[in-house]
N, C-alpha and C positions, 0 to 999 in steps of 0.2 A: 599190192594187196594189203600189206600191213598199214599203209597210209589210210586206205579206205576203211579198214576196221577201226583204226584209231579215231577217224573223223566220226564214224557211226557211234563209237563209245562216247565221244564228247557231246554229240547231239542228244543221245539218250540221257546222259548225266545232267545236262543243262535243263532238259525237259522235266526230269524228275525233281530237280531242285526248285524249278519254277512252280510246279504243282504243289510241292511240299510247302513252299513259302506262302502260296495262296491259301492252302488249307490251314496253316498255322494262323495267318492273319484273320481268316474268317472265324476261327474258333476262339479268338481273344475276347474275354469278358470285359465289359466296361465296369465302372463303379455304379452303384445305385444312383448316386447324384448326377452322373452324366446322363443317365436315362431320364431321370426326373427333369433335368434341365430342358431336354428336347420337348417333353410334354408341356412344361410351363411356357416355353417360348411359343408353342402353338396356341395355347389357351389365352395368353395374356392380351394380345391385340383385340381391340374392340372399343365400343362406346358404352359407357356405364353411367347410370343416373339414379339418384336416390329420390326421385319424384314421389314414389309411393310412401316411402318412410316420412318424407317431409310433410306430405298431406296428412297422413294418419297421426303424426305427432300433434298437429293442430286439432284434428278431430277428437283425439283422446284427451285434449285439454291438458297436456303436459306443461309443467312449469317451463318458463323461458330458459332456465339453466339446463334443462334436460332435452331441449329440442335440438334437432339437427338442421343446419342451414341446407338449402337446396344446393347440391353439388353435382356437377357432371364432369366426367373424365373421359378423354379420348386417348387411347394408346395405340401407336402405329409402329410397326417394325421398320427400321431404317438401315441404310447402308452407311455406316460411319466407321471406317477401318481403324481409326485411332482409339475407338472404344471397344474393339473386339468384335467377334462374330455375332454376338447376341445383344444388339442395342435397339432401344425403343425410344421414341419421342412420346413423352407423357405430358399432356396438357390438361389442366384442371381449371374449371370455371366455378366460382362460388358466389352465390347470391347473398349479399349482406345488406343491411339497411342503408349503408352509404352508397350502394350500387354494386354491380358485378365486379369481381376481382379475379384475375387470371394468373396462373403460374405455369412456367415452362421448365421442363427438366429432361435430361437424357438418363435413361435407366439401363443398366446392364445386368446380365446374368452370367454366372460362371460356376462350375462345380466346386464343391468343398465348403468349408475346410474339412469336415469329416466325410467319410466315404458316402454316406447317404444324403448329404446336405447340398443345398444350392444357395449361393450368396447373391443378393440383389444390392446393387449400389446405385445411388442417385447423385447425379451431377446437376446442380441447381442453376437456373438462369438468373437467380437473384433479382426478380422483379422485371426482367427484360424478356422480350420475345426472342426465341431462338430462331435465327434465320434459316428456314428450310433449304434455301438455295446454297447455303454454306456448310450444311451438315456433313457432307462427304469429306471436307477438309478440316472440320472442327477438331480441336484438341482438348483433352480433359482439363488442361491448365487454364483454358479460357472460361471454364465454368467453376462452380464451387462445390467441392465434395468435402463433407465434414467427417473427419476421422471418428470412428466409433458409432456411426449412425447407420451402418449396413444392416440389412435384414438377412437372417439365416433361415432358410426354408427346409421343412421336412414334409413328407407325404403323410396325410391322414386318410380317413375312410373315403371321402369323396372330394377332398380339397387339399390344397397345399397351405401350410401354416408357416408364416415367417415372423420372426421376432427380432427386435433390437436387443442387444445384450443389456441387462439392467444397469441403468444410470451411467452408461458410457457415452451416450449421445448428448453432448453438452455444447452449447453455443450461445452467442449473444442474440437476443431478439427484442427489438424495440427498447434497446438500452439496458436490458436486464439479462443476467446470467441464468439460463434455464437448462432443463434437461427433458428428454422424452423417453418413454418406454413403450413405443408403439408396436402394433401388430398389423399384419396384412394377411387376409385369407383369400385365396384364389380358387374359384370353382367354375364349372362350366356355365352356371347361371348367373354368377355375381362376383363382385369384388367387395370384401369387407375391410374397412379401414378403421382401426382404433387409433385415434389421434387426440392426444392431450399434451399440453405444454405445462411444465411445472417449474416454479421458482426454486432455484437451488437453496437459497437462504429462506428458511421457513417452510419449505416443501408445500407451497401454496399453488393450487391450480390456477393457471392464467387463461387457458383456452381449452375448447373441447367440451362436449356434454358432461355435466356433473356426474351422471350415472355411469359414465365410462362405456356406454353402449356404442358399438362401432357404427360407422356410416355404412348403410346397406346399399351398395351401388349395384343395381341390377343391370345385366347385359341387355342392350337394346337391339332391335331389328329395324332395318330401314325400309320405309314404304314410299311408293311413288303415287302421288295423289293429284287430283284436279278438282276444281270447284266450278260449277255452272250457276250463273245468276240470270234469270230464274231457273229453277230446277224443272226442266222439261221432261215429261214422261209420256208413255202411251203412244209414241210415234207422232206426236203433234208437231206441226210445222210452226214453231214459235221462236222468234229471234232470242238469242241468249248470248251472254259474254262468258267465255271460258278462261279461267285462270289455271294455267297448266304448269307442269314441271315443279310441283310442290313436293319437297322432300321432307318427310316427317319420320322421326324415330318413335318407337312405340313405348317409350318410358317418359312420356310427358312432352313430346315434341309439339311445338306451337308455331303456326305461321299466320301472319296478319295480312289481310288483303285490303287494298284501297278500292272498295267496291263502288258501283254506281250510286248516285244519290248521296254521295259523301259519307257513305257508311264505312266504318272501320271494322271489318269482320275477321274474327280469329277462328282458326281450325286447329283442333288439338287431338292427338292420338295418345292413348295410354293403356297399356296392358296392366290392368289393376291386379296387384297382389294384395289380397285383403289381410289386414293385421288384426281385425276384430271380427266377431260373429255379427251378422245382420239379418238373421232369419228368425221367424217365429218358432216356438217350441224347441229351440236349441238346434234346429237343422243347420247343416253346414252350407255356407254360401261359397259358391265356386268362383274362382278368378275369372275375369272377363276382359276382353279387348274392347275398349270404349272409344268411339269417335264422337267428338263434341263440337258444337258451333257456338261461338260467343260473339258479342258485339261490345266494342268500347264506345260508350255513350259520350256525347259532347262534354258533359261535366266530369268525365273521367271514370265513372263507375263502369264495371264489367257486368253485362247481362248475359246469362246463359239461355240460349234459344231452344236447345234440345240436344239429345244424344241418342246414339244407337249402340248396342253392344252385342257381342257374340262370344264364342268360345275363346278362352285365352289360348294364344298360339295360332289362331286362325291367320291365314295369309291374305284374306280379302275382307273388306268391310265397306259399307256405303250407307249414306243417309240422304233422304230426299224430303226436305221440308216444304217443297213446292216453290218457295221463293228462292231457295238455294239447294243445290245438289252437290254432295261431296262423295268422291269415290277414291278409295285407297287400296293398293295391292302391292305385295312385295315384288311381283314380276311386272316390269314396265309393260305398257300396252303393246309396244312395238315388238316385244319379245314373246308375247303370248302365242302359243301354237294351236292350230286347229285340232279339234278332237271330235269324235263322233258322238 
């Protein structure tokens, strides 16, 4: 009898301890930075492009020193155990007069140093492509991290603001000793990058817009498109050629088609964020999703044939010029469900 009572006591005690442990664990508060890190890790992946900024810099006739090159960045979450739990592949393509230039790096997030802060570190590929097949076994020592160049993020009204510590990010660039005091802002809609390089001796700017205005990289959406030549409509039984499986992002995505009759046809999609007013009497012009058709002529010039536009944020758009029809939607046709 005593043995049974003792065993019952042990069962009750262990159950109580287990419940108490779970309750204590559930009630433990994290730091503000640990919560911010999870939100940032969710927000960061995506494709970003400054197509609108690049276009309006030219339309506003800004000086060359103040203009932003066309820049596109793709950020993908990756499994790279040697870089910690929150690692991302960050690939940037920049359009410069000498031709496109790409850079590859692995970016990490971790909480701290202060209670409400998150630290972002970049491990640079140094001009080489990071082999995605090797990422799981890649080590930080195989890439270049520059001490003093980390970004420390804090939360603001609708975004996260990350800054390098003043004049601590120093390195050699094109044979010269330079420093950067850059910033990154991460929001649901966009990624803002303030990037300038400064010569340590003489404090002279070597790169980046003279105004210091950040690169406004808007988050894009992916559309599934096709083009028919000619653009048949009205149920007519007319032969046509379909160019299918065209993927376009809506921040200036472009696809070129080797069309019949040796035509080189371009299809472009851009969700236009206006930077200026363009309405009579000071009325406000609203942002629009625009689908355009271009042709590269034999002498190299680009001719615009026409465009269609609809509400910014729309999930479908199409254009039929009769000689060509283009249809784009976020939902692929094979995934569209019947509705009444």
